[in-house]
Backbone bond lengths (Angstrom), bond angles and torsions (degrees), N, CA, C in turn:
res aa  C-N    CA-C-N  psi(-1)  N-CA   C-N-CA  omega(-1)  CA-C   N-CA-C  phi
1 M - - - 1.455 - - 1.533 110.08 -
2 K 1.329 115.84 138.05 1.462 117.74 177.45 1.521 109.78 -78.39
3 Q 1.326 114.74 150.64 1.456 122.28 176.25 1.521 108.13 -116.42
4 I 1.309 116.10 137.57 1.461 121.97 179.70 1.521 108.48 -121.04
5 F 1.323 115.91 122.93 1.462 121.74 176.49 1.524 107.40 -96.67
6 L 1.322 116.27 122.29 1.457 121.04 -169.72 1.520 110.74 -128.88
7 D 1.346 114.40 143.99 1.466 119.63 176.85 1.521 108.99 -146.04
8 T 1.328 115.78 153.26 1.465 121.26 177.87 1.521 110.12 -132.40
9 E 1.328 115.69 156.38 1.465 122.98 165.67 1.520 106.54 -119.54
10 T 1.317 116.89 148.66 1.458 120.81 -170.66 1.529 111.68 -135.98
11 T 1.334 114.88 169.60 1.471 119.95 179.00 1.517 111.84 -76.00
12 G 1.316 117.94 -16.83 1.457 122.77 -178.27 1.512 110.28 -171.61
13 L 1.319 116.53 -168.38 1.453 120.29 -171.64 1.519 114.88 -93.29
14 E 1.333 118.47 -18.01 1.462 120.10 -172.41 1.525 111.88 -124.27
15 S 1.326 116.14 112.83 1.465 119.16 176.16 1.530 110.62 -66.36
16 K 1.332 116.83 -29.08 1.463 120.66 -179.63 1.531 112.01 -67.05
17 L 1.338 116.02 -18.10 1.465 120.69 177.93 1.527 111.43 -96.23
18 G 1.324 116.19 12.42 1.458 120.37 176.48 1.511 115.03 92.49
19 H 1.329 117.65 7.39 1.467 119.41 178.31 1.523 109.96 -73.87
20 R 1.323 115.61 152.79 1.462 121.97 -170.62 1.527 111.26 -130.09
21 I 1.318 114.63 164.36 1.470 121.54 176.00 1.532 109.36 -79.85
22 I 1.334 116.32 134.02 1.468 120.67 177.59 1.535 112.30 -117.14
23 E 1.307 117.41 -13.09 1.469 120.98 175.02 1.515 107.87 -150.69
24 I 1.321 115.96 137.90 1.461 121.38 176.56 1.519 108.40 -138.35
25 A 1.330 115.78 138.74 1.465 120.39 178.76 1.519 109.23 -145.62
26 A 1.323 115.55 147.25 1.460 121.17 178.50 1.522 108.75 -148.69
27 V 1.325 116.36 142.51 1.468 121.69 176.81 1.514 108.30 -126.76
28 E 1.322 116.11 146.19 1.465 122.18 -173.99 1.520 111.42 -101.29
29 M 1.338 115.05 140.84 1.461 121.51 175.95 1.523 109.53 -130.97
30 L 1.326 115.54 135.77 1.460 122.39 173.56 1.513 108.50 -127.34
31 N 1.326 116.98 131.13 1.468 121.49 178.47 1.526 111.32 52.86
32 R 1.342 115.22 42.68 1.471 123.24 176.60 1.526 112.79 62.51
33 R 1.322 116.81 28.33 1.460 121.73 174.67 1.525 109.33 -134.63
34 L 1.332 116.57 132.34 1.454 120.19 176.42 1.519 108.96 -66.75
35 T 1.319 116.01 134.24 1.462 120.68 -176.15 1.528 112.85 -88.21
36 G 1.322 117.53 -16.06 1.464 121.10 -174.50 1.519 112.80 96.18
37 R 1.341 117.38 -13.02 1.470 120.36 175.94 1.519 109.01 -75.85
38 R 1.313 115.25 134.38 1.460 118.99 -179.99 1.518 110.83 -148.78
39 L 1.296 115.24 157.75 1.454 123.09 174.01 1.522 107.15 -125.50
40 H 1.324 116.23 134.06 1.471 118.91 -179.74 1.521 109.75 -154.36
41 H 1.332 115.88 125.89 1.460 121.05 178.42 1.525 110.90 -145.56
42 Y 1.330 115.16 140.32 1.462 121.60 162.93 1.522 106.65 -92.44
43 L 1.334 116.32 144.95 1.460 120.11 -173.20 1.525 111.94 -130.54
44 N 1.312 115.19 143.89 1.459 121.61 173.41 1.533 107.84 -80.63
45 P 1.345 118.04 114.82 1.465 120.13 -174.98 1.524 113.39 -83.43
46 E 1.314 116.76 -5.15 1.459 121.76 -179.07 1.537 112.15 59.40
47 R 1.319 114.32 33.11 1.463 121.29 175.19 1.530 107.78 -165.15
48 E 1.317 117.12 172.10 1.457 121.74 -178.44 1.534 110.50 -78.80
49 V 1.334 114.73 151.29 1.455 121.66 173.74 1.528 108.73 -87.63
50 D 1.328 117.16 132.37 1.462 120.64 177.33 1.525 110.66 -64.18
51 A 1.328 115.22 147.79 1.467 120.17 -179.61 1.525 111.35 -60.28
52 G 1.342 117.34 -39.92 1.458 120.18 179.64 1.509 112.45 -64.23
53 A 1.332 116.42 -40.58 1.462 120.39 178.47 1.526 110.96 -67.37
54 L 1.328 115.96 -37.22 1.464 120.09 179.54 1.521 111.30 -60.32
55 Q 1.322 117.70 -37.05 1.461 121.21 178.54 1.521 111.89 -66.54
56 V 1.331 116.57 -25.31 1.472 120.79 -179.17 1.511 111.58 -80.00
57 H 1.352 117.85 -47.23 1.469 120.11 -173.20 1.525 114.41 -114.27
58 G 1.335 118.89 -17.36 1.459 121.39 176.15 1.514 115.39 74.24
59 L 1.327 118.56 14.04 1.464 121.51 -178.77 1.531 109.02 -90.94
60 T 1.329 116.10 110.66 1.459 121.38 -172.91 1.526 112.16 -86.86
61 N 1.321 115.25 162.47 1.464 120.89 176.48 1.524 110.63 -60.55
62 E 1.332 116.49 -39.10 1.464 121.47 -178.99 1.529 110.96 -64.00
63 F 1.335 116.10 -41.37 1.462 120.50 179.43 1.525 111.57 -64.89
64 L 1.317 116.98 -36.20 1.463 121.45 -172.71 1.523 114.52 -87.38
65 Q 1.318 118.05 -14.07 1.462 119.59 -168.68 1.527 114.58 -65.12
66 D 1.345 118.76 -26.47 1.463 119.54 -179.76 1.535 112.46 -103.21
67 K 1.324 117.54 12.44 1.469 121.15 -178.44 1.527 110.81 -85.10
68 Q 1.324 115.66 165.80 1.462 121.54 177.80 1.530 110.49 -63.92
69 K 1.311 115.40 159.35 1.460 121.00 173.01 1.522 108.88 -95.12
70 F 1.324 115.86 162.95 1.464 120.05 -176.67 1.526 111.19 -56.06
71 F 1.303 117.35 -39.26 1.467 121.80 179.94 1.530 111.26 -54.39
72 D 1.329 116.59 -36.15 1.463 120.99 -175.21 1.531 112.51 -68.41
73 I 1.324 117.57 -25.33 1.471 119.46 -175.76 1.531 112.37 -110.30
74 T 1.326 116.81 7.05 1.468 120.72 -174.64 1.523 112.59 -59.92
75 N 1.322 117.90 -49.26 1.465 120.30 -178.03 1.525 111.59 -62.16
76 E 1.323 116.50 -41.82 1.468 120.45 179.05 1.522 110.36 -62.35
77 L 1.325 116.42 -44.05 1.461 121.10 -179.77 1.525 111.46 -61.81
78 L 1.313 117.44 -49.30 1.460 120.65 -176.93 1.522 112.06 -66.56
79 E 1.328 117.05 -33.51 1.465 120.40 175.14 1.520 110.50 -66.92
80 F 1.330 116.40 -38.35 1.465 121.04 -176.77 1.525 111.33 -68.38
81 V 1.331 117.56 -39.17 1.463 120.40 -175.66 1.526 112.33 -93.56
82 G 1.318 117.83 -4.09 1.460 121.34 -174.56 1.512 113.74 -54.76
83 D 1.335 116.22 127.79 1.475 123.97 176.10 1.524 113.56 62.38
84 A 1.333 118.21 18.22 1.469 121.45 -179.83 1.519 110.60 -103.05
85 E 1.331 114.91 160.71 1.455 120.19 166.49 1.523 106.74 -82.12
86 L 1.317 116.63 118.75 1.463 121.30 178.68 1.516 108.71 -89.51
87 I 1.333 116.47 129.33 1.463 121.45 -177.44 1.524 108.52 -121.76
88 M 1.331 115.39 122.66 1.463 121.37 -177.39 1.521 109.79 -138.17
89 H 1.325 116.04 154.21 1.462 121.16 176.96 1.523 107.71 -96.90
90 N 1.329 115.62 118.99 1.468 122.17 -169.31 1.529 108.32 63.29
91 A 1.322 114.42 58.70 1.464 121.85 -174.60 1.525 114.16 -54.80
92 P 1.338 120.45 -38.58 1.472 118.37 -179.36 1.525 113.39 -56.40
93 F 1.336 117.93 -33.20 1.463 120.82 178.26 1.526 110.54 -64.84
94 D 1.328 117.43 -54.66 1.467 120.98 -177.64 1.524 111.70 -65.55
95 V 1.330 116.45 -41.60 1.461 120.10 -179.14 1.527 110.56 -63.93
96 G 1.331 116.37 -39.19 1.457 119.68 178.25 1.520 111.87 -60.19
97 F 1.331 116.28 -44.42 1.465 120.23 178.84 1.525 111.37 -68.06
98 L 1.327 117.06 -41.75 1.462 119.97 -179.26 1.530 111.15 -65.77
99 N 1.316 116.56 -41.06 1.463 118.83 178.20 1.524 111.52 -66.13
100 N 1.331 116.82 -34.68 1.461 120.17 175.97 1.532 110.35 -62.92
101 E 1.343 116.17 -45.63 1.467 120.32 -179.96 1.522 111.01 -64.31
102 L 1.325 116.59 -42.84 1.474 119.97 179.24 1.531 110.74 -64.27
103 G 1.316 116.02 -37.64 1.459 119.27 177.87 1.518 112.34 -64.74
104 L 1.331 116.94 -35.91 1.465 120.79 -179.78 1.531 112.11 -65.80
105 V 1.341 116.56 -25.28 1.471 119.47 177.51 1.524 111.32 -104.99
106 K 1.343 115.25 20.10 1.469 122.45 172.12 1.526 112.97 65.24
107 L 1.323 117.08 37.91 1.461 121.08 177.15 1.520 109.69 -115.02
108 Q 1.337 116.01 164.66 1.458 121.64 179.52 1.530 110.60 -72.26
109 S 1.325 115.68 168.54 1.462 120.07 -179.31 1.531 110.91 -69.48
110 L 1.329 115.03 161.82 1.465 122.24 -173.74 1.519 112.82 -56.21
111 E 1.318 117.12 -36.02 1.458 121.70 -176.97 1.525 112.68 -58.76
112 N 1.318 117.23 -20.66 1.464 121.31 -179.38 1.532 113.06 -81.84
113 Y 1.319 117.00 -9.79 1.467 120.14 -175.53 1.529 113.38 -112.90
114 C 1.318 117.70 -17.01 1.465 120.13 -179.73 1.520 109.85 -113.57
115 H 1.327 116.17 170.11 1.469 120.55 -179.14 1.524 110.94 -76.20
116 S 1.329 116.02 -45.32 1.463 120.79 -177.74 1.526 109.10 -163.53
117 I 1.327 116.19 168.28 1.461 121.75 179.93 1.526 108.53 -128.28
118 T 1.316 116.61 128.29 1.463 122.89 -179.75 1.520 109.46 -117.32
119 D 1.329 116.02 134.56 1.465 121.84 179.39 1.528 109.08 -105.05
120 T 1.335 116.97 110.30 1.462 119.90 -179.17 1.524 112.32 -71.13
121 L 1.331 118.17 -21.93 1.466 119.51 175.84 1.526 109.54 -65.71
122 K 1.316 117.20 -39.62 1.467 121.18 177.04 1.525 110.55 -63.15
123 I 1.336 116.65 -43.06 1.465 120.46 177.85 1.524 110.24 -60.96
124 A 1.337 116.30 -45.09 1.465 121.37 -178.06 1.524 111.06 -62.37
125 K 1.335 117.15 -41.08 1.468 120.30 -179.76 1.520 111.33 -66.06
126 E 1.319 116.95 -32.92 1.459 120.10 177.47 1.527 111.30 -71.79
127 L 1.335 116.25 -36.11 1.464 120.66 179.54 1.519 112.34 -77.92
128 H 1.343 116.66 -34.89 1.467 121.21 -174.10 1.527 110.61 -130.42
129 P 1.320 118.59 65.52 1.466 120.85 -177.49 1.529 111.60 -61.98
130 G 1.322 115.49 137.88 1.455 120.96 176.96 1.512 114.90 80.49
131 K 1.333 117.77 2.24 1.471 121.14 -179.17 1.522 110.19 -110.08
132 R 1.338 115.82 163.43 1.454 120.51 173.85 1.523 108.54 -67.39
133 N 1.322 116.04 131.58 1.460 119.87 -176.19 1.519 112.64 -130.50
134 N 1.347 116.51 26.73 1.458 117.76 172.42 1.522 108.92 -74.30
135 L 1.324 116.46 174.31 1.464 120.21 -172.81 1.522 111.98 -63.21
136 D 1.328 117.64 -40.38 1.468 120.29 178.84 1.522 111.03 -62.91
137 A 1.326 116.78 -44.11 1.465 120.53 -179.43 1.522 111.25 -63.18
138 L 1.330 116.66 -39.31 1.467 120.49 179.95 1.524 111.25 -69.88
139 C 1.331 116.20 -37.69 1.472 118.92 176.31 1.522 110.11 -61.53
140 E 1.319 116.92 -42.28 1.462 120.53 178.37 1.524 110.81 -65.22
141 R 1.317 116.43 -42.52 1.466 120.82 -176.90 1.528 111.54 -64.71
142 Y 1.340 115.97 -37.12 1.462 119.95 -176.98 1.530 112.63 -101.97
143 Q 1.334 115.67 12.60 1.463 121.96 175.80 1.530 112.27 55.89
144 I 1.329 114.94 48.25 1.461 122.34 176.30 1.519 108.40 -104.01
145 N 1.311 117.39 128.25 1.456 122.26 -175.27 1.528 110.97 -70.29
146 N 1.317 116.18 112.77 1.470 121.15 177.49 1.526 111.09 -120.66
147 S 1.335 115.99 28.95 1.469 120.98 -175.80 1.526 112.58 -63.57
148 K 1.340 117.96 -22.85 1.465 120.82 179.22 1.530 112.20 -81.24
149 R 1.327 116.69 -5.47 1.469 120.44 -175.67 1.535 109.88 -88.69
150 I 1.330 116.34 70.10 1.460 121.02 176.94 1.527 109.34 -76.38
151 L 1.330 116.13 -45.65 1.458 123.12 172.25 1.528 108.52 -118.49
152 H 1.326 116.31 160.48 1.461 119.48 175.38 1.528 109.27 -67.79
153 G 1.316 116.38 135.61 1.460 122.15 174.97 1.512 108.57 -143.84
154 A 1.328 117.73 133.17 1.460 120.81 -171.03 1.528 112.93 -61.23
155 L 1.334 117.83 -41.89 1.465 119.51 -176.54 1.523 111.61 -69.22
156 L 1.324 116.95 -48.74 1.468 119.95 178.68 1.524 110.36 -61.22
157 D 1.327 116.85 -41.30 1.462 119.77 -178.92 1.523 111.94 -66.21
158 A 1.330 117.64 -36.87 1.466 120.37 177.27 1.533 110.44 -64.80
159 E 1.326 116.55 -40.02 1.466 120.29 179.62 1.533 111.04 -68.67
160 L 1.337 116.76 -41.60 1.464 120.19 177.03 1.521 110.59 -64.34
161 L 1.325 116.21 -40.02 1.463 119.88 179.56 1.521 111.30 -61.09
162 A 1.317 117.40 -38.09 1.466 120.48 177.85 1.529 110.54 -60.23
163 E 1.336 116.91 -42.52 1.465 120.81 178.35 1.521 111.42 -66.29
164 V 1.330 115.99 -42.37 1.462 120.57 178.78 1.528 110.69 -62.17
165 Y 1.325 115.80 -43.15 1.469 120.36 179.99 1.532 110.58 -60.68
166 L 1.317 117.42 -44.88 1.462 120.40 178.88 1.521 110.81 -60.42
167 A 1.333 116.28 -41.00 1.463 120.09 179.88 1.529 111.07 -67.06
168 M 1.326 117.13 -42.17 1.462 120.81 -177.37 1.517 112.74 -69.86
169 T 1.329 117.04 -30.72 1.461 120.41 -174.99 1.522 112.85 -102.58
170 R 1.326 116.92 6.00 1.470 119.44 -178.29 1.519 110.15 -64.89
171 G 1.315 117.68 -53.84 1.463 123.47 174.77 1.511 113.49 45.53
172 Q 1.301 115.20 -125.40 1.462 122.44 -177.59 1.512 112.37 -93.97
173 E 1.347 117.80 5.99 1.467 120.05 -170.11 1.527 112.78 -57.04
174 S 1.350 115.78 -53.17 1.463 117.98 -176.12 1.517 111.22 -67.49
175 L 1.366 116.66 -37.92 1.458 119.78 179.13 1.524 110.77 -65.93
176 A 1.339 115.50 -41.90 1.463 119.37 179.61 1.519 110.99 -63.03
177 M 1.335 115.78 -38.47 1.458 119.14 179.02 1.521 110.32 -64.12
178 E 1.337 116.55 -40.23 1.452 119.81 -179.08 1.532 110.49 -66.82
179 I 1.355 115.73 -40.58 1.457 119.57 -178.68 1.520 111.08 -66.83
180 S 1.356 115.97 -40.39 1.459 120.14 -174.92 1.519 113.06 -80.39
181 S 1.332 117.68 -18.76 1.464 119.65 -178.05 1.520 110.43 -74.76
182 P 1.323 118.90 132.23 1.462 121.07 178.25 1.521 110.74 -65.75
183 Q 1.305 115.97 134.01 1.456 121.30 -179.07 1.526 109.94 -99.07
184 P 1.305 117.12 137.39 1.469 119.86 179.04 1.519 111.67 -65.05
185 N 1.303 116.02 141.40 1.458 121.20 179.12 1.527 108.17 -89.71
186 I 1.317 115.86 97.92 1.465 121.12 -174.78 1.522 109.47 -102.84
187 N 1.300 116.32 124.93 1.461 121.93 175.23 1.522 107.83 -91.18
188 I 1.322 116.46 109.36 1.466 120.77 -174.47 1.523 111.27 -60.99
189 K 1.319 117.13 -44.17 1.464 120.17 -178.04 1.521 110.73 -65.65
190 Q 1.340 115.15 -38.80 1.460 119.30 -178.17 1.518 111.62 -60.24
191 H 1.346 116.48 -33.70 1.455 119.89 -177.63 1.526 112.14 -98.26
192 D 1.332 116.50 9.35 1.464 121.15 177.00 1.525 111.53 53.23
193 M 1.322 115.53 44.26 1.464 120.23 177.96 1.520 109.24 -105.59
194 E 1.315 115.05 143.74 1.464 120.12 178.38 1.522 108.54 -97.86
195 L 1.334 116.73 122.18 1.457 121.59 -179.53 1.525 108.58 -85.30
196 I 1.336 115.54 117.55 1.462 121.24 -178.16 1.519 108.80 -106.09
197 S 1.318 116.66 126.77 1.461 121.35 178.89 1.531 108.98 -97.98
198 C 1.318 115.51 125.81 1.475 120.76 -179.93 1.524 107.91 -125.51
199 L 1.331 116.47 110.34 1.461 120.70 -176.88 1.521 111.13 -76.87
200 A 1.327 115.68 145.82 1.468 120.91 178.22 1.519 109.88 -71.96
201 N 1.344 114.76 144.28 1.464 118.59 175.48 1.528 109.83 -84.01
202 A 1.334 116.29 177.99 1.472 120.87 -175.34 1.518 112.02 -61.16
203 K 1.340 117.66 -40.50 1.466 121.06 -179.46 1.521 110.72 -65.67
204 E 1.335 116.70 -42.79 1.460 120.61 179.57 1.524 111.23 -64.86
205 L 1.328 117.15 -38.37 1.456 120.73 176.92 1.521 111.67 -64.16
206 E 1.353 115.75 -38.82 1.467 120.41 178.16 1.530 110.83 -64.24
207 L 1.344 116.79 -44.73 1.456 120.87 178.76 1.535 111.01 -64.11
208 H 1.344 115.06 -37.85 1.467 119.51 177.95 1.525 110.42 -61.65
209 T 1.327 116.68 -44.27 1.464 121.28 179.72 1.512 111.10 -63.49
210 Q 1.354 116.68 -42.80 1.464 120.70 178.60 1.526 111.52 -61.61
211 Q 1.332 116.49 -40.45 1.466 120.63 179.54 1.524 110.95 -65.00
212 L 1.334 116.95 -41.95 1.456 119.91 178.12 1.524 111.49 -64.06
213 E 1.353 116.49 -39.13 1.468 120.06 177.98 1.525 110.21 -63.28
214 A 1.335 117.02 -41.32 1.470 120.69 -179.99 1.525 110.81 -64.40
215 I 1.346 116.25 -44.47 1.466 120.42 178.31 1.526 110.32 -62.10
216 D 1.338 115.76 -41.22 1.467 119.79 -178.69 1.523 111.45 -64.90
217 R 1.356 116.48 -38.17 1.462 119.63 178.22 1.519 110.81 -65.39
218 E 1.338 116.53 -48.43 1.459 120.61 -175.52 1.530 112.15 -68.17
219 S 1.348 116.40 -27.33 1.472 119.38 -179.85 1.523 111.85 -98.12
220 K 1.345 115.29 10.20 1.473 121.49 177.06 1.529 111.56 56.41
221 G 1.341 115.34 50.47 1.457 120.88 174.57 1.509 115.59 82.89
222 A 1.347 117.50 15.39 1.470 120.10 -176.35 1.524 112.84 -104.79
223 C 1.321 116.73 20.22 1.474 119.68 -179.89 1.526 109.33 -74.66
224 L 1.319 117.36 105.50 1.449 123.07 -175.48 1.528 112.12 -60.72
225 W 1.321 115.78 -45.32 1.467 120.72 -175.90 1.522 111.35 -62.68
226 K 1.351 116.21 -38.42 1.462 120.48 179.49 1.534 110.77 -62.83
227 H 1.339 116.26 -41.97 1.447 120.06 179.41 1.527 111.00 -68.21
228 I 1.316 117.31 -36.11 1.467 120.53 177.20 1.523 110.60 -62.86
229 E 1.362 115.22 -45.64 1.460 119.04 -178.58 1.531 111.83 -65.84
230 S 1.361 116.73 -34.55 1.462 119.63 -178.30 1.527 112.24 -79.15
231 G 1.344 116.65 -11.76 1.453 120.90 178.13 1.506 115.06 89.88
232 T 1.344 117.06 3.02 1.478 119.56 178.39 1.516 111.49 -76.22
233 I 1.344 117.21 -20.09 1.460 122.38 173.74 1.533 107.59 -128.87
234 K 1.309 117.85 132.41 1.463 121.10 -178.47 1.528 109.91 -123.02
């Protein structure tokens, strides 16, 4: 199933108060790899941008006045997200605005066009209870470069969210794949190969320990290798 990472910028915080979407962006991922397919549009909201929102994204009324309206990009958007898992950070916010826009053009709610909707903010709160879990905080926590994020922008945020999602959901996946994959039975003597043993230095051992601790945190104590090394599993 394809996954679509989606983000919006808006004229204000409440769609119920008549606020509208002014920027929408989405990037596609298949098999945990970005495909390069993306959707990105600035939109004329047919209303003024709130001063508070302007400070967040910097999209002015003058910049938006000659842009397309949401109606103009509806078919492209629905085709892009069709049958995909939609992944958003604080999904209720974006979904609320998208459903408002779809309703204004007499279409069904977003849930009728995609396979499912995932909220990465909910995932982050479960992984890191009591901590800041906005996109900037998660980028810092997972060492993802967000230096270009001076202002909020839907396309950059969708791309950063994809990286954050991969980091948050990595867990035991790669280790489990390695454990479950059949290993070739190689006879070293038969192939006249010399087995060279190279011991890790102190720095490498420290990095190894840090990596195991990170895996153990993200998998909620299910890091197999860490338990093997500590002797709790033999």
